[in-house]
PAZA-858548 format. One record per atom (N, C-alpha, C): x, y negated, z; residue in one letter; residue number from 0; atom name. Coordinates in steps of 0.001 Angstrom, whole numbers. Layout:
(atom (X; Y; Z); 'A'; NUM; 'CA')
...
% end
This chain:
(atom (852; 1165; 0); 'M'; 0; 'N')
(atom (0; 0; 0); 'M'; 0; 'CA')
(atom (907; -1241; 0); 'M'; 0; 'C')
(atom (627; -2165; -881); 'T'; 1; 'N')
(atom (1458; -3363; -936); 'T'; 1; 'CA')
(atom (1068; -4338; 160); 'T'; 1; 'C')
(atom (1935; -5270; 441); 'Q'; 2; 'N')
(atom (1670; -6268; 1482); 'Q'; 2; 'CA')
(atom (439; -7106; 1137); 'Q'; 2; 'C')
(atom (254; -7439; -148); 'D'; 3; 'N')
(atom (-915; -8238; -553); 'D'; 3; 'CA')
(atom (-2221; -7530; -204); 'D'; 3; 'C')
(atom (-2278; -6238; -429); 'V'; 4; 'N')
(atom (-3482; -5473; -109); 'V'; 4; 'CA')
(atom (-3701; -5458; 1395); 'V'; 4; 'C')
(atom (-2647; -5228; 2170); 'R'; 5; 'N')
(atom (-2787; -5225; 3636); 'R'; 5; 'CA')
(atom (-3256; -6589; 4130); 'R'; 5; 'C')
(atom (-2687; -7657; 3608); 'D'; 6; 'N')
(atom (-3095; -9007; 4025); 'D'; 6; 'CA')
(atom (-4549; -9258; 3657); 'D'; 6; 'C')
(atom (-4945; -8819; 2475); 'G'; 7; 'N')
(atom (-6333; -8993; 2045); 'G'; 7; 'CA')
(atom (-7292; -8211; 2916); 'G'; 7; 'C')
(atom (-6908; -7004; 3293); 'A'; 8; 'N')
(atom (-7755; -6190; 4156); 'A'; 8; 'CA')
(atom (-7944; -6865; 5510); 'A'; 8; 'C')
(atom (-6886; -7431; 6052); 'D'; 9; 'N')
(atom (-7001; -8152; 7325); 'D'; 9; 'CA')
(atom (-7962; -9332; 7196); 'D'; 9; 'C')
(atom (-7924; -10010; 6079); 'T'; 10; 'N')
(atom (-8817; -11153; 5848); 'T'; 10; 'CA')
(atom (-10269; -10699; 5789); 'T'; 10; 'C')
(atom (-10528; -9619; 5077); 'V'; 11; 'N')
(atom (-11894; -9103; 4963); 'V'; 11; 'CA')
(atom (-12405; -8650; 6324); 'V'; 11; 'C')
(atom (-11604; -7880; 7041); 'V'; 12; 'N')
(atom (-12025; -7413; 8366); 'V'; 12; 'CA')
(atom (-12276; -8603; 9288); 'V'; 12; 'C')
(atom (-11402; -9583; 9265); 'G'; 13; 'N')
(atom (-11584; -10766; 10103); 'G'; 13; 'CA')
(atom (-12843; -11543; 9768); 'G'; 13; 'C')
(atom (-13286; -11461; 8526); 'A'; 14; 'N')
(atom (-14486; -12190; 8100); 'A'; 14; 'CA')
(atom (-15779; -11469; 8466); 'A'; 14; 'C')
(atom (-15730; -10156; 8622); 'V'; 15; 'N')
(atom (-16967; -9414; 8853); 'V'; 15; 'CA')
(atom (-17043; -8707; 10203); 'V'; 15; 'C')
(atom (-15944; -8634; 10937); 'V'; 16; 'N')
(atom (-15943; -7968; 12239); 'V'; 16; 'CA')
(atom (-15701; -9005; 13318); 'V'; 16; 'C')
(atom (-16675; -9159; 14204); 'A'; 17; 'N')
(atom (-16529; -10090; 15316); 'A'; 17; 'CA')
(atom (-15808; -9377; 16459); 'A'; 17; 'C')
(atom (-14886; -10081; 17091); 'F'; 18; 'N')
(atom (-14156; -9472; 18204); 'F'; 18; 'CA')
(atom (-13748; -10550; 19187); 'F'; 18; 'C')
(atom (-13418; -10126; 20394); 'G'; 19; 'N')
(atom (-13013; -11054; 21446); 'G'; 19; 'CA')
(atom (-13955; -10953; 22622); 'G'; 19; 'C')
(atom (-14028; -12017; 23384); 'T'; 20; 'N')
(atom (-14935; -12074; 24527); 'T'; 20; 'CA')
(atom (-16374; -12174; 24027); 'T'; 20; 'C')
(atom (-17359; -11933; 24900); 'P'; 21; 'N')
(atom (-18746; -12128; 24471); 'P'; 21; 'CA')
(atom (-18990; -13536; 23912); 'P'; 21; 'C')
(atom (-18362; -14549; 24484); 'A'; 22; 'N')
(atom (-18520; -15914; 23960); 'A'; 22; 'CA')
(atom (-17912; -16036; 22560); 'A'; 22; 'C')
(atom (-16754; -15394; 22331); 'D'; 23; 'N')
(atom (-16132; -15403; 21001); 'D'; 23; 'CA')
(atom (-17052; -14735; 19982); 'D'; 23; 'C')
(atom (-17595; -13588; 20350); 'V'; 24; 'N')
(atom (-18474; -12851; 19439); 'V'; 24; 'CA')
(atom (-19733; -13670; 19168); 'V'; 24; 'C')
(atom (-20293; -14297; 20200); 'A'; 25; 'N')
(atom (-21492; -15118; 20009); 'A'; 25; 'CA')
(atom (-21217; -16255; 19026); 'A'; 25; 'C')
(atom (-20046; -16886; 19118); 'R'; 26; 'N')
(atom (-19689; -17949; 18163); 'R'; 26; 'CA')
(atom (-19617; -17409; 16743); 'R'; 26; 'C')
(atom (-19035; -16220; 16591); 'Q'; 27; 'N')
(atom (-18919; -15624; 15264); 'Q'; 27; 'CA')
(atom (-20290; -15211; 14722); 'Q'; 27; 'C')
(atom (-21167; -14705; 15582); 'V'; 28; 'N')
(atom (-22524; -14351; 15165); 'V'; 28; 'CA')
(atom (-23272; -15603; 14738); 'V'; 28; 'C')
(atom (-23156; -16675; 15506); 'R'; 29; 'N')
(atom (-23804; -17941; 15128); 'R'; 29; 'CA')
(atom (-23312; -18417; 13762); 'R'; 29; 'C')
(atom (-22017; -18285; 13517); 'A'; 30; 'N')
(atom (-21458; -18715; 12229); 'A'; 30; 'CA')
(atom (-22065; -17901; 11090); 'A'; 30; 'C')
(atom (-22236; -16598; 11296); 'H'; 31; 'N')
(atom (-22863; -15759; 10267); 'H'; 31; 'CA')
(atom (-24315; -16175; 10059); 'H'; 31; 'C')
(atom (-25024; -16428; 11145); 'R'; 32; 'N')
(atom (-26430; -16853; 11024); 'R'; 32; 'CA')
(atom (-26521; -18216; 10362); 'R'; 32; 'C')
(atom (-25639; -19133; 10737); 'D'; 33; 'N')
(atom (-25634; -20457; 10117); 'D'; 33; 'CA')
(atom (-25353; -20378; 8619); 'D'; 33; 'C')
(atom (-24603; -19348; 8212); 'A'; 34; 'N')
(atom (-24270; -19160; 6792); 'A'; 34; 'CA')
(atom (-25398; -18453; 6038); 'A'; 34; 'C')
(atom (-26476; -18101; 6749); 'G'; 35; 'N')
(atom (-27628; -17522; 6071); 'G'; 35; 'CA')
(atom (-27972; -16090; 6436); 'G'; 35; 'C')
(atom (-27177; -15444; 7267); 'A'; 36; 'N')
(atom (-27490; -14065; 7653); 'A'; 36; 'CA')
(atom (-28768; -14044; 8484); 'A'; 36; 'C')
(atom (-29673; -13128; 8156); 'D'; 37; 'N')
(atom (-30865; -13000; 8988); 'D'; 37; 'CA')
(atom (-30832; -11722; 9829); 'D'; 37; 'C')
(atom (-29794; -10925; 9650); 'H'; 38; 'N')
(atom (-29566; -9737; 10465); 'H'; 38; 'CA')
(atom (-28074; -9651; 10775); 'H'; 38; 'C')
(atom (-27760; -9438; 12032); 'V'; 39; 'N')
(atom (-26371; -9216; 12443); 'V'; 39; 'CA')
(atom (-26390; -8048; 13411); 'V'; 39; 'C')
(atom (-25627; -7023; 13117); 'R'; 40; 'N')
(atom (-25586; -5832; 13967); 'R'; 40; 'CA')
(atom (-24425; -5955; 14951); 'R'; 40; 'C')
(atom (-24708; -5652; 16212); 'L'; 41; 'N')
(atom (-23685; -5688; 17254); 'L'; 41; 'CA')
(atom (-23472; -4283; 17795); 'L'; 41; 'C')
(atom (-22258; -3787; 17696); 'D'; 42; 'N')
(atom (-21883; -2470; 18217); 'D'; 42; 'CA')
(atom (-20636; -2629; 19068); 'D'; 42; 'C')
(atom (-20793; -2819; 20374); 'P'; 43; 'N')
(atom (-19606; -2944; 21213); 'P'; 43; 'CA')
(atom (-18754; -1668; 21156); 'P'; 43; 'C')
(atom (-17471; -1838; 21086); 'V'; 44; 'N')
(atom (-16549; -709; 21108); 'V'; 44; 'CA')
(atom (-15964; -666; 22515); 'V'; 44; 'C')
(atom (-16495; 243; 23312); 'V'; 45; 'N')
(atom (-16125; 333; 24729); 'V'; 45; 'CA')
(atom (-15997; 1801; 25123); 'V'; 45; 'C')
(atom (-15502; 2030; 26328); 'H'; 46; 'N')
(atom (-15292; 3403; 26806); 'H'; 46; 'CA')
(atom (-16501; 3981; 27523); 'H'; 46; 'C')
(atom (-17456; 3127; 27913); 'D'; 47; 'N')
(atom (-18625; 3650; 28609); 'D'; 47; 'CA')
(atom (-19863; 2820; 28269); 'D'; 47; 'C')
(atom (-21008; 3450; 28379); 'V'; 48; 'N')
(atom (-22280; 2824; 28001); 'V'; 48; 'CA')
(atom (-22571; 1592; 28847); 'V'; 48; 'C')
(atom (-22305; 1653; 30141); 'E'; 49; 'N')
(atom (-22625; 540; 31026); 'E'; 49; 'CA')
(atom (-21896; -740; 30603); 'E'; 49; 'C')
(atom (-20641; -609; 30218); 'T'; 50; 'N')
(atom (-19875; -1769; 29769); 'T'; 50; 'CA')
(atom (-20483; -2336; 28498); 'T'; 50; 'C')
(atom (-20848; -1466; 27562); 'G'; 51; 'N')
(atom (-21462; -1922; 26315); 'G'; 51; 'CA')
(atom (-22774; -2629; 26551); 'G'; 51; 'C')
(atom (-23607; -2076; 27425); 'V'; 52; 'N')
(atom (-24886; -2709; 27746); 'V'; 52; 'CA')
(atom (-24645; -4072; 28385); 'V'; 52; 'C')
(atom (-23681; -4150; 29293); 'G'; 53; 'N')
(atom (-23358; -5426; 29935); 'G'; 53; 'CA')
(atom (-22906; -6466; 28924); 'G'; 53; 'C')
(atom (-22080; -6051; 27963); 'Q'; 54; 'N')
(atom (-21619; -6995; 26943); 'Q'; 54; 'CA')
(atom (-22767; -7445; 26054); 'Q'; 54; 'C')
(atom (-23651; -6532; 25673); 'L'; 55; 'N')
(atom (-24804; -6911; 24857); 'L'; 55; 'CA')
(atom (-25726; -7867; 25617); 'L'; 55; 'C')
(atom (-25902; -7634; 26913); 'E'; 56; 'N')
(atom (-26731; -8545; 27715); 'E'; 56; 'CA')
(atom (-26108; -9937; 27759); 'E'; 56; 'C')
(atom (-24784; -10011; 27934); 'Q'; 57; 'N')
(atom (-24105; -11313; 27944); 'Q'; 57; 'CA')
(atom (-24273; -12016; 26603); 'Q'; 57; 'C')
(atom (-24100; -11287; 25515); 'M'; 58; 'N')
(atom (-24247; -11904; 24200); 'M'; 58; 'CA')
(atom (-25685; -12317; 23945); 'M'; 58; 'C')
(atom (-26636; -11533; 24419); 'G'; 59; 'N')
(atom (-28036; -11916; 24274); 'G'; 59; 'CA')
(atom (-28323; -13246; 24954); 'G'; 59; 'C')
(atom (-27787; -13399; 26154); 'T'; 60; 'N')
(atom (-27961; -14657; 26872); 'T'; 60; 'CA')
(atom (-27287; -15814; 26124); 'T'; 60; 'C')
(atom (-26073; -15568; 25651); 'L'; 61; 'N')
(atom (-25347; -16616; 24922); 'L'; 61; 'CA')
(atom (-26045; -16987; 23614); 'L'; 61; 'C')
(atom (-26582; -15998; 22914); 'L'; 62; 'N')
(atom (-27208; -16257; 21616); 'L'; 62; 'CA')
(atom (-28601; -16850; 21740); 'L'; 62; 'C')
(atom (-29251; -16672; 22870); 'S'; 63; 'N')
(atom (-30579; -17252; 23033); 'S'; 63; 'CA')
(atom (-30517; -18687; 23534); 'S'; 63; 'C')
(atom (-29355; -19106; 24002); 'A'; 64; 'N')
(atom (-29158; -20491; 24455); 'A'; 64; 'CA')
(atom (-28897; -21389; 23243); 'A'; 64; 'C')
(atom (-29271; -22662; 23335); 'P'; 65; 'N')
(atom (-28968; -23582; 22230); 'P'; 65; 'CA')
(atom (-27461; -23664; 21980); 'P'; 65; 'C')
(atom (-27081; -23793; 20724); 'A'; 66; 'N')
(atom (-25655; -23902; 20380); 'A'; 66; 'CA')
(atom (-25098; -25187; 20957); 'A'; 66; 'C')
(atom (-23850; -25105; 21404); 'S'; 67; 'N')
(atom (-23219; -26312; 21972); 'S'; 67; 'CA')
(atom (-22319; -26966; 20958); 'S'; 67; 'C')
% end
């Protein structure tokens, strides 16, 4: 794989995969919605269900609040 392909893949992944803290992900989800997305799927990558549920609850709270 050439360096150009690897760099391009990183760009594509960075554009479509939200990552970071729940606040970081909420900002990225808002950006997708602002760009016209009417559906955004959230799948936390965690080691246990409780952590994933907690992260989804945090993002739900962040996404239901008015944008700052």
